[in-house]
ROPAFI-522482 format. One line per field, with one value per residue: residue number from 0; residue in three letters; chain; y, x, z of N, C-alpha, C, O in turn. Coordinates in steps of 0.2 Angstrom, whole numbers. Layout:
ROPAFI-522482
n: c(NUM:...)
res: c(ALA:...)
chain: c(A:...)
nyy: c(Y:...)
nxx: c(X:...)
nzz: c(Z:...)
cayy: c(Y:...)
caxx: c(X:...)
cazz: c(Z:...)
cyy: c(Y:...)
cxx: c(X:...)
czz: c(Z:...)
oyy: c(Y:...)
oxx: c(X:...)
ozz: c(Z:...)
end
This chain:
ROPAFI-522482
n: c(0:1:2:3:4:5:6:7:8:9:10:11:12:13:14:15:16:17:18:19:20:21:22:23:24:25:26:27:28:29:30:31:32:33:34:35:36:37:38:39:40:41:42:43:44:45:46:47:48:49:50:51:52:53:54:55:56:57:58:59:60:61:62:63:64:65:66:67:68:69:70:71:72:73:74:75:76:77:78:79:80:81:82:83:84:85:86:87:88:89:90:91:92:93:94:95:96:97:98:99:100:101:102:103:104:105:106:107:108:109:110:111:112:113:114:115:116:117:118:119:120:121:122:123:124:125:126:127:128:129:130:131:132:133:134:135)
res: c(MET:ILE:ILE:THR:SER:ASP:ASP:ILE:LEU:GLY:LYS:VAL:ALA:LEU:ASP:SER:GLU:GLY:GLY:VAL:LEU:GLY:THR:VAL:VAL:LYS:LEU:HIS:ILE:ASP:LYS:LYS:GLN:LYS:GLN:MET:THR:GLY:ILE:THR:VAL:ASP:GLN:GLY:PHE:LEU:LYS:PRO:ASP:LEU:PHE:ILE:GLY:MET:ASN:TYR:ILE:ARG:THR:PHE:GLY:ILE:ASP:ALA:ILE:LEU:LEU:ASN:ASP:VAL:PRO:LEU:ASP:THR:LEU:LYS:GLY:LYS:LYS:VAL:LEU:THR:THR:HIS:GLY:SER:LEU:ILE:GLY:SER:VAL:LYS:ASN:VAL:LEU:SER:LYS:GLY:ASN:ASN:ILE:THR:LYS:LEU:VAL:ILE:THR:SER:GLY:ARG:GLU:THR:LEU:GLU:VAL:LYS:ALA:SER:PHE:ILE:LYS:GLU:ALA:GLY:GLN:SER:ILE:VAL:LEU:ARG:LYS:ASN:TRP:HIS:LYS:LYS)
chain: c(A:A:A:A:A:A:A:A:A:A:A:A:A:A:A:A:A:A:A:A:A:A:A:A:A:A:A:A:A:A:A:A:A:A:A:A:A:A:A:A:A:A:A:A:A:A:A:A:A:A:A:A:A:A:A:A:A:A:A:A:A:A:A:A:A:A:A:A:A:A:A:A:A:A:A:A:A:A:A:A:A:A:A:A:A:A:A:A:A:A:A:A:A:A:A:A:A:A:A:A:A:A:A:A:A:A:A:A:A:A:A:A:A:A:A:A:A:A:A:A:A:A:A:A:A:A:A:A:A:A:A:A:A:A:A:A)
nyy: c(-82:-75:-61:-50:-39:-29:-28:-20:-9:8:10:19:24:23:30:25:33:37:46:51:45:44:37:20:16:7:-10:-19:-33:-46:-54:-66:-72:-72:-64:-51:-35:-23:-7:7:24:37:53:64:80:88:82:69:52:38:25:11:-2:-19:-22:-11:-12:-16:-21:-26:-18:-17:-5:3:3:-1:5:0:10:26:30:33:42:51:61:69:86:92:105:109:112:121:118:130:134:140:141:129:122:112:95:86:73:56:45:28:13:-1:2:11:28:34:46:63:72:89:104:120:135:137:128:111:100:86:77:67:54:53:65:70:76:77:71:77:88:96:94:93:97:91:101:100:97:95:99:88)
nxx: c(30:47:55:68:78:83:73:64:71:74:63:48:36:19:3:-14:-21:-13:-4:13:24:37:54:59:70:74:72:62:65:58:68:66:55:58:53:47:43:40:43:54:52:60:55:59:69:71:60:53:59:47:39:32:21:18:5:0:4:0:5:20:26:32:38:35:30:15:2:-12:-19:-19:-5:-7:2:6:-3:0:4:-3:-14:-30:-46:-62:-77:-80:-67:-60:-46:-43:-32:-18:-13:-8:-6:-12:-24:-28:-36:-28:-28:-37:-43:-47:-47:-42:-29:-27:-18:-21:-16:-12:-20:-26:-35:-47:-53:-66:-65:-76:-80:-73:-73:-65:-49:-34:-23:-25:-35:-52:-66:-82:-98:-105:-95:-87:-77:-69)
nzz: c(-15:-14:-7:-6:5:-4:-12:-6:2:-1:-9:-13:-1:-1:5:8:0:-10:-7:-5:7:10:9:10:23:32:38:50:60:70:81:88:83:70:59:49:56:52:44:42:37:29:30:24:23:39:44:55:56:51:58:52:54:50:49:42:29:13:1:-6:-19:-36:-39:-28:-10:-5:6:16:23:30:40:57:64:55:56:67:72:62:57:65:61:61:52:46:43:54:64:76:83:84:81:94:98:94:99:99:94:88:71:71:75:91:98:96:102:105:104:109:110:126:131:131:121:120:107:101:89:81:78:68:52:40:35:29:22:32:48:48:58:62:62:74:84:100:114:126)
cayy: c(-78:-73:-55:-48:-32:-25:-26:-15:-3:13:11:24:21:27:28:22:39:38:51:49:46:45:32:15:16:1:-16:-21:-40:-49:-59:-72:-75:-72:-62:-44:-32:-16:-3:14:28:43:57:70:85:91:78:63:45:36:18:8:-9:-24:-21:-5:-13:-20:-25:-24:-18:-17:2:6:0:2:4:0:15:32:29:38:46:57:66:74:92:95:110:107:118:120:117:136:136:143:137:127:121:107:88:84:65:52:40:23:5:-4:7:16:33:35:53:67:77:95:109:126:139:133:123:104:97:79:77:60:53:53:72:71:76:74:72:78:92:98:90:97:94:92:106:98:95:98:97:84)
caxx: c(36:51:58:74:79:84:66:61:74:75:57:44:30:13:-2:-20:-24:-8:1:20:26:44:58:60:77:75:67:62:64:58:73:64:50:61:48:47:37:38:48:55:52:63:50:62:72:67:54:56:57:41:39:26:20:16:-3:-2:7:-5:9:27:25:39:41:33:27:8:-1:-19:-22:-14:-2:-9:7:6:-8:3:7:-8:-19:-36:-50:-69:-80:-79:-60:-57:-41:-44:-26:-14:-14:-2:-6:-17:-26:-31:-36:-26:-27:-43:-43:-52:-47:-36:-27:-26:-15:-24:-13:-10:-25:-26:-42:-47:-59:-68:-64:-83:-81:-68:-76:-60:-42:-30:-18:-27:-40:-58:-70:-89:-101:-107:-90:-86:-71:-70)
cazz: c(-18:-9:-9:-2:7:-10:-16:-1:4:-6:-12:-10:3:-3:9:4:-4:-15:-4:-4:14:10:6:15:24:37:39:57:60:76:81:91:79:64:54:48:60:49:40:44:31:29:27:21:27:45:47:59:52:53:58:49:56:45:48:38:23:9:-4:-8:-26:-40:-38:-22:-5:-4:12:16:27:32:47:62:66:50:58:72:70:57:59:66:59:61:45:43:42:59:67:83:86:80:83:98:99:91:103:94:95:82:66:72:79:96:100:94:107:101:108:107:114:132:132:128:120:117:103:99:82:77:76:62:46:35:37:23:23:39:50:48:62:60:65:81:88:106:117:132)
cyy: c(-75:-66:-54:-41:-27:-23:-21:-9:2:14:16:21:26:25:26:27:41:44:48:51:47:38:27:15:10:-4:-17:-29:-42:-55:-66:-76:-75:-70:-54:-41:-25:-13:4:18:35:48:64:75:88:87:71:57:42:28:16:1:-13:-23:-16:-7:-18:-24:-22:-24:-17:-10:5:1:3:0:4:5:21:31:35:44:52:62:71:80:95:100:107:113:116:119:124:139:140:139:135:125:116:100:87:76:62:46:35:17:2:2:12:21:33:42:56:71:83:100:116:131:136:128:116:101:90:79:70:60:54:61:75:71:74:76:72:82:95:93:95:93:95:98:106:96:98:95:93:88)
cxx: c(40:54:64:74:80:78:62:64:75:68:53:38:24:7:-8:-23:-19:-3:8:22:33:48:59:68:79:70:68:60:64:63:71:59:52:56:49:41:36:44:49:56:55:58:53:66:68:61:57:54:51:41:32:26:17:8:-5:0:2:0:16:27:32:42:40:30:20:5:-9:-22:-17:-12:-4:-4:8:1:-5:6:2:-12:-26:-41:-58:-71:-80:-72:-57:-52:-43:-37:-22:-14:-7:-1:-12:-18:-30:-31:-34:-25:-33:-42:-48:-53:-41:-35:-24:-23:-18:-21:-10:-15:-24:-33:-42:-54:-60:-67:-71:-84:-77:-72:-71:-53:-38:-24:-19:-33:-46:-63:-78:-92:-102:-101:-90:-80:-73:-66)
czz: c(-13:-12:-4:1:1:-13:-12:0:-2:-10:-9:-7:1:2:4:-1:-10:-13:-3:3:14:7:12:16:29:37:47:57:68:77:84:86:72:58:55:52:57:46:43:37:33:26:24:26:33:47:50:55:55:53:56:50:50:44:44:30:19:4:-5:-16:-29:-39:-32:-17:-4:2:12:20:28:39:51:64:61:52:63:69:65:61:60:65:60:53:42:42:48:63:75:87:81:84:87:98:96:96:98:97:89:77:66:77:84:97:97:100:104:106:105:112:120:134:128:127:118:113:100:91:78:75:71:56:40:38:30:25:30:41:51:53:60:64:72:85:95:110:124:137)
oyy: c(-73:-66:-57:-37:-21:-18:-19:-3:-1:19:18:16:32:19:26:25:45:46:42:56:51:34:29:14:8:-3:-17:-31:-40:-59:-71:-82:-78:-73:-51:-43:-23:-16:6:16:38:48:68:74:90:90:68:56:44:25:18:-3:-10:-24:-15:-4:-24:-30:-16:-29:-17:-10:10:-4:9:-6:6:5:20:31:41:49:57:68:77:80:101:99:103:118:110:121:124:144:142:133:140:127:116:100:87:74:65:42:37:15:3:7:16:20:32:45:53:74:83:101:117:132:131:124:116:101:88:81:66:64:56:62:80:66:70:80:67:80:97:89:100:88:100:101:110:93:104:89:94:85)
oxx: c(38:56:64:69:78:78:57:61:76:68:54:35:25:6:-8:-27:-20:1:8:22:36:44:61:72:85:64:73:55:68:62:73:60:49:56:50:36:30:49:44:59:53:57:49:65:62:57:61:50:49:43:27:30:14:6:-11:-2:1:-2:16:28:37:48:43:28:19:5:-11:-29:-11:-16:-4:-6:11:2:-7:9:3:-14:-28:-40:-59:-67:-80:-71:-51:-53:-44:-36:-23:-14:-2:5:-18:-14:-34:-28:-38:-21:-33:-40:-54:-58:-36:-39:-19:-26:-18:-24:-6:-13:-22:-36:-37:-59:-55:-68:-71:-89:-77:-75:-73:-52:-38:-20:-14:-36:-46:-65:-79:-89:-102:-103:-92:-79:-79:-67)
ozz: c(-8:-17:1:-2:2:-17:-14:-1:-8:-14:-3:-9:2:3:-2:-5:-13:-17:0:5:19:4:17:12:30:35:50:54:72:73:81:85:67:53:60:52:58:45:46:32:38:20:21:32:32:51:48:51:61:47:58:47:45:38:42:26:21:4:-4:-19:-26:-38:-30:-18:-3:5:7:21:25:44:49:65:63:49:64:64:63:66:56:68:60:49:36:39:47:63:79:92:75:90:84:98:96:96:95:103:84:79:62:83:82:98:96:104:100:112:99:117:119:139:122:133:115:116:98:87:72:71:68:54:36:42:26:30:34:37:54:52:57:69:76:91:95:109:126:143)
end
């Protein structure tokens, strides 16, 4: 089946958990290989545009673009908490191999911490670390 840019542009992009990331505003096409490499999503007022590579896209649906994962860049700026709810800091950067997180770089005041992905208990509106987490 063939689709056109009209079938993609203006559609809502949904992450694997059903969260709305924003509206597709651009298509990225590799000029040499003549194939699509990803999309750009407008996340809304005062939020930066988000590039989503083809490896994240599960399907181009009728009403929305469905992703097979949560893009790692959406974690930047989220608060990082202990299991007891104490604030550790916020995510400055996400280090990864492919779509898999290896470490979070967290700013805590003037200090920068690196936390291995194995210490992440859950990631949603904020990042919650396991009880036994420790900084590197």
